[in-house]
N, C-alpha and C positions, 0 to 999 in steps of 0.2 A: 685672188690677187694678194701678193704679199705687200707689206708696208713699203718696201723699197720700190716695188713696181708701181704702187699708187703714187709715191713721191715723184718718180720719173715721169709718170703720166701727167701730173700736175705741172711739172717743169715744161713739158712739151706743150701743154695747153697755154701756159703763160707765153711761150715763144710764138705760138700760133696767133694769139691775140696781139702780140707785138708786131707781127708781120702785117696786120691790118692797117698800119700807119699810112697816113697820107699827109703830105706837106701843105701847109697853109701859110699865107702871109697876112698879118693883121694890117688892114688898110689904114687904121688910125695912126699907128706908130711905125709901121714897116717891118716889125719883127717877124721872123718866121718861127713856126712851131709845128708840131705834129698833132694830128687828130687821130683817134683810134676808134674802131668799130668792134669792140671786144665781145666775145661770147662767154668767156669764163671768168675774167678778172677785170678789176678797175685798173687798167694799165697806167693811166695818168697818176693815180694816187700812189701806185707802187714806185714809179720813177721819182716822184716828189719825196715820198717817205724815205726811200733808200738812197736818194741822190745818185741815181744811175745815169751814166752817159748814154743817151738814147742812140747816138751814132755808133757806139761800140758794143751794144748789147748783142749777145749771141746765145745759142742754146746751151753752150758750156757754162755760162754764168747765170742762166735763168733759174737755177736751183738756189742761188744764194739768198734772194729775198724771201723765197718760200721757206728755206731753212731758218732764217732769222725770225720770220713771223711764227712758224710752228714752234720754235724753241721758246719764244717769248710767251706764247699762249699756253703751251703744255709743259715746258721746262723738262724736268727729269723724266716725266712719263714718256715724252716723245723720244728722248735719247735712249731710253730702255727699249722702246719699240724698234728703233733703228738697229740696235744691237741684236735683237731677236729676229729681225728681218726677213 
C-alpha cells in the first residue's frame, strides 16, 4: 500500500466514523448535539479541534483534519512521503 493509498483509507475511515452520528437533545438545556460510535477516530475531538461544521462534513473534506494533524506531527517528513507517494 502506498502512502497516498493509506492516507485515502484513513480519510474514508474518518468519514465512516462520522456516519455513525446520532442526534441527541440535552434535557437540561434543550440543546441538540451529535453522538458518535466511532471505530477508528475520536470524531468529537476532531470536530472540536478543527472547528468543523458537523452538518456540512463530507468525504471530500475528511482529508483536511488528517492532513493538518499529520503535517503538525511529522512536518517535512510527511510532505516528503506524499511527494514520493
